[in-house]
C-alpha positions in Angstrom: 26.0 4.1 -0.1 24.7 6.6 -2.7 27.2 9.3 -3.8 25.0 12.1 -2.9 24.4 10.7 0.6 28.2 10.5 1.2 28.5 13.9 0.0 26.0 15.0 2.6 27.9 13.1 5.4 31.2 14.6 4.2 29.7 18.2 4.5 28.4 17.2 8.1 32.1 15.9 9.0 33.5 19.2 8.0 30.9 21.1 9.7 31.5 18.8 12.9 35.3 19.7 12.7 34.6 23.4 12.3 32.2 23.3 15.5 34.9 21.6 17.4 37.5 24.4 16.6 34.8 26.9 17.6 34.1 25.4 20.8 37.9 25.0 21.6 38.1 28.7 21.4 34.7 29.3 23.2 36.1 32.1 25.6 37.3 34.2 22.6 34.7 33.9 19.9 31.2 33.1 21.4 28.6 34.5 23.7 26.4 32.6 26.0 23.7 32.3 23.3 25.9 31.3 20.6 27.6 28.9 22.6 24.3 27.2 23.3 23.4 27.3 19.6 26.5 25.5 18.3 26.6 23.0 21.3 23.1 21.9 20.3 24.2 21.6 16.5 27.2 19.7 17.6 25.2 17.2 19.7 22.7 16.8 16.9 25.1 15.7 14.3 27.9 14.0 16.4 26.3 10.6 16.3 25.9 10.4 12.5 29.4 11.8 12.0 31.0 9.2 14.5 29.1 6.4 12.4 30.5 8.1 9.2 34.1 8.0 10.5 33.7 4.4 11.6 32.2 3.7 8.0 35.4 5.1 6.4 37.6 3.2 8.7 35.8 0.0 7.8 36.0 0.7 4.0 39.8 1.1 4.4 40.2 -2.0 6.3 38.2 -3.9 3.6 40.6 -2.4 1.0 43.6 -3.4 2.7 42.2 -7.1 3.4 41.6 -7.4 -0.2 45.3 -6.9 -1.0 46.1 -9.8 1.3 44.0 -12.2 -1.1 47.0 -12.5 -3.3 48.9 -14.2 -0.6 48.0 -17.7 -0.7 49.0 -18.7 2.9 46.7 -15.9 4.5 44.0 -15.8 1.7 41.5 -17.8 3.7 42.0 -15.7 6.8 41.6 -12.5 4.7 38.4 -13.9 3.1 37.0 -14.3 6.5 38.0 -10.8 7.7 36.5 -9.2 4.7 33.1 -10.9 5.3 33.2 -9.7 8.8 34.1 -6.1 7.8 31.4 -6.1 5.2 28.8 -7.1 7.7 30.0 -4.4 10.0 30.0 -1.7 7.3 26.3 -2.9 6.4 25.3 -2.5 9.8 26.8 0.9 10.0 25.1 1.8 6.7 21.6 1.0 8.2 22.4 3.1 11.3 23.2 6.1 9.3 20.1 5.7 7.0 18.0 5.7 9.9 19.7 8.9 11.3 19.3 10.7 7.9 15.5 10.2 7.9 13.7 13.4 8.3 12.2 13.5 12.0 8.5 13.2 12.2 7.3 15.6 15.0 4.5 13.2 15.8 6.2 10.0 16.0 6.5 10.2 19.8 3.0 11.5 20.0 -0.1 9.7 21.1 -3.0 9.2 18.7 -6.8 8.7 18.0 -7.9 5.6 16.2 -11.2 5.8 14.6 -12.7 2.6 13.4 -15.9 2.7 11.3 -18.0 -0.1 9.8 -18.4 0.3 6.1 -19.5 -2.0 3.4 -21.2 -5.3 4.7 -23.8 -4.3 7.3 -23.8 -6.4 10.6 -20.7 -8.4 9.3 -18.8 -5.2 9.0 -19.6 -4.0 12.4 -18.6 -7.3 13.9 -15.3 -6.9 12.0 -14.7 -3.5 13.5 -15.1 -5.3 16.8 -12.4 -7.7 15.7 -10.2 -4.6 14.8 -11.0 -2.8 18.1 -9.8 -6.0 20.0 -6.6 -6.2 17.7 -5.5 -2.6 18.7 -6.4 -3.3 22.3 -4.2 -6.2 22.3 -1.5 -4.5 20.6 -1.5 -1.6 22.9 -1.4 -4.0 25.9 1.8 -5.6 24.4 3.4 -2.0 24.0 2.2 -0.9 27.5 0.0 1.8 26.1 -3.0 3.4 27.7 -6.2 2.5 25.8 -9.3 4.6 26.3 -12.5 4.6 24.4 -13.7 8.0 23.7 -17.0 7.3 22.1 -18.6 4.1 20.6 -21.7 3.2 18.8 -22.5 -0.4 19.1 -24.0 -2.7 16.7 -27.1 -4.9 17.6 -25.4 -7.9 16.4 -22.1 -7.2 18.0 -19.2 -5.1 17.2 -19.4 -1.4 16.5 -20.8 0.9 14.0 -18.2 3.5 14.9 -15.7 3.4 17.8 -13.0 6.2 18.7 -10.0 5.2 20.8 -7.3 7.5 22.2 -4.2 5.4 22.6 -1.5 7.2 24.8 2.2 5.9 25.0 5.7 6.1 23.6 5.6 6.0 19.8 2.2 5.3 19.5 1.6 7.5 16.5 4.9 6.2 14.8 3.8 2.7 14.9 0.2 3.1 14.1 0.3 6.2 11.6 0.1 3.9 8.4 -2.8 1.8 9.7 -5.3 4.5 8.0 -7.2 3.2 5.1 -9.6 0.5 4.0 -9.5 -2.9 6.2 -11.2 -5.6 4.2 -12.5 -8.9 5.5 -13.1 -12.2 3.7 -14.9 -14.9 5.6 -18.1 -16.9 6.1 -20.5 -14.9 8.4 -22.2 -16.7 11.3 -25.4 -15.7 9.6 -24.6 -17.3 6.3 -26.5 -20.6 5.9 -24.9 -21.8 2.6 -21.2 -21.3 3.6 -20.4 -18.7 1.2 -17.5 -16.3 1.7 -18.5 -12.6 2.2 -16.3 -9.5 1.8 -17.0 -6.6 4.2 -15.0 -3.5 4.8 -14.2 -1.3 7.8 -12.1 2.1 7.7 -9.5 3.0 10.2 -8.3 6.6 10.7 -5.3 7.4 12.7 -4.8 11.0 14.0 -2.0 12.5 16.2 -3.2 14.0 19.4 -2.4 17.8 18.9 -0.7 19.3 22.1 -2.7 22.1 23.5 0.0 24.6 22.6 -0.5 23.7 18.8 -4.3 23.0 18.6 -6.2 24.2 15.6 -7.8 27.5 17.0 -11.4 26.8 16.6 -13.9 29.9 16.5 -16.9 29.2 18.7 -18.9 30.9 16.2 -18.1 28.0 13.7 -19.4 25.3 15.9 -23.0 23.8 16.3 -23.2 22.0 19.6 -26.2 19.6 20.4 -26.8 17.7 23.4 -28.7 14.5 23.9 -29.2 11.5 26.0 -26.5 9.0 26.1 -27.4 5.4 24.9 -26.1 2.0 26.0 -24.3 1.0 29.1 -24.0 3.5 31.8 -26.8 3.1 34.0 -30.0 5.1 34.9 -27.9 8.4 35.4 -26.6 8.2 31.7 -30.0 7.4 30.2 -31.7 10.1 31.9 -29.3 13.0 31.4 -28.5 15.0 28.4 -24.9 14.6 28.9 -23.9 13.4 25.4 -22.4 16.0 23.0 -22.4 16.4 19.3 -20.3 19.1 17.8 -20.4 20.1 14.2 -17.6 22.3 12.6 -19.6 24.3 10.1 -16.6 25.3 7.9 -15.4 21.7 7.3 -18.5 19.5 8.0 -16.6 17.6 10.6 -19.1 15.9 13.1 -17.9 14.5 16.5 -20.0 12.8 19.0 -19.1 12.0 22.5 -21.0 10.2 25.3 -18.5 8.2 27.3 -18.4 10.6 30.3 -21.4 11.3 32.5 -20.4 14.9 32.7 -21.4 17.1 29.8 -18.3 19.3 30.2 -16.0 16.4 30.1 -17.6 15.0 26.7 -17.3 18.4 25.3 -13.7 18.5 26.1 -13.1 15.2 24.5 -15.1 15.9 21.4 -13.2 19.2 20.9 -9.9 17.2 21.4 -11.0 14.9 18.5 -12.1 17.6 16.3 -9.2 19.6 16.8 -6.9 16.3 15.8 -9.3 15.9 12.7 -8.8 19.4 11.5 -5.2 19.5 12.1 -4.7 16.2 10.3 -6.4 17.7 7.3 -4.1 20.8 7.4 -1.0 18.6 7.6 -2.2 16.7 4.4 -2.8 19.9 2.7 0.5 21.7 3.6 2.6 18.7 2.9 1.3 17.6 -0.5 4.6 16.6 -1.7 5.4 14.2 1.3 1.8 12.9 1.2 2.5 12.1 -2.6 5.4 9.9 -1.5 3.5 8.1 1.3 0.5 7.8 -1.0 2.5 6.1 -3.7 3.9 3.7 -1.2 1.2 3.0 1.2 -2.0 4.6 0.1 -3.4 8.0 0.9 -5.0 6.9 4.2 -8.3 8.1 2.9 -11.4 5.8 3.7 -11.7 4.6 0.2 -8.2 3.0 0.1 -7.9 -0.9 0.2 -5.0 -1.1 2.7 -5.3 -4.5 4.0 -7.2 -7.8 3.5 -7.8 -10.4 6.2 -8.8 -13.6 4.5 -10.1 -16.2 7.2 -10.5 -19.5 5.3 -6.7 -19.0 4.4 -5.5 -17.7 7.6 -4.1 -14.9 5.2 -3.4 -11.3 5.6 -2.3 -9.2 2.8 -0.9 -5.7 3.1 -1.5 -4.3 -0.2 0.8 -1.0 0.0 4.0 -3.0 0.2 2.7 -6.4 -1.6 3.3 -8.4 1.6 1.3 -11.6 2.2 1.8 -13.5 5.5 -0.3 -16.6 6.8 -0.6 -15.5 10.3 -4.1 -14.1 10.5 -4.8 -15.4 14.0 -1.7 -14.1 15.4 -2.1 -10.6 14.0 -5.8 -10.4 15.3 -4.4 -11.4 18.6 -2.2 -8.2 18.6 1.0 -9.3 17.2 0.8 -6.3 14.7 4.4 -5.9 14.5 4.3 -8.7 11.9 3.0 -6.1 9.5 4.0 -2.9 11.1 7.8 -3.4 11.1 8.0 -4.1 7.3 5.8 -1.1 6.7 8.1 1.1 8.6 11.2 -0.3 6.9 9.7 0.1 3.4 8.8 3.6 4.3 12.2 4.4 5.3 13.8 2.8 2.1 11.4 5.1 0.0 12.2 8.3 2.0 15.9 7.6 1.9 15.6 6.9 -1.9 14.1 10.4 -2.3 16.6 11.9 0.0 19.5 10.5 -2.2 18.3 12.3 -5.2 18.3 15.6 -3.4 20.9 18.0 -3.2 20.0 19.7 0.0 21.9 19.1 3.3 20.8 17.0 6.2 
């Protein structure tokens, strides 16, 4: 491990021992509130400190085993022991690195997924439908709830735009790097000469903001329009002004919602999406440094980014942010997104840890 990371761990170890001493004299030195605070700190650092103690023990055992290499009779046995110990040490280091990562408060949250057809007309809309199905299948595999908030369908199939709310454990953590431009290369059904076309869709992932933390929106900053819903829904939907369009004048954000028959419910959903959009923009603004790290690794998540390419003739998917190419397109479109998401998360962890190792501040 990096020297600076080891230094951080040593400081945590000394603090751990210090808290142990404080807690052993709890009746003499702490009031109730102080006891609760140090107990929380103790629990927070205890797991990583125990791994560090195990790591130091393993390191000593490796050093001792190396001395036995000089003895010809037990050299082979010592070599086997060193391999086992090194593997164990590497495993501990991996666990320590994960625990050292800064905790993203939105990792455990649900999220909105917004898919828009971009360049390519009807073919882009059809591909937006493919992406919609891919995220639906992935949600099924993770036992997440998948709810369509608003959808504008295309005449030739797919969607011009669709907004989904995905609710479930770590939905935002797994999907947060899906933002960006998704490019498809294939022969459209309407292409008579068999030429490969390139079309694009954009995906935006926005964490669902808890009501207590929602961006405070002044009603005077909103322009609210009602209109009749289109598409499926029956006579009631088509003859009532239940659909809502909300424009946030200061930022220009526009949200439409017509999924519900109730105007009140559509308005509530639209305001929730609007709050998530504004909050996401504020996060990016207030965390410019962190955003820079992510942008260098995985792209900014802006709509103009080329995040991923799906090449149908070659059954190939390329994740441009981490230079990963896999020839498993059909599996990925069937929802096996972990083929891409796990390497992305691992690369992100490596990058953050590399950044942390250069800093002198404590964990």
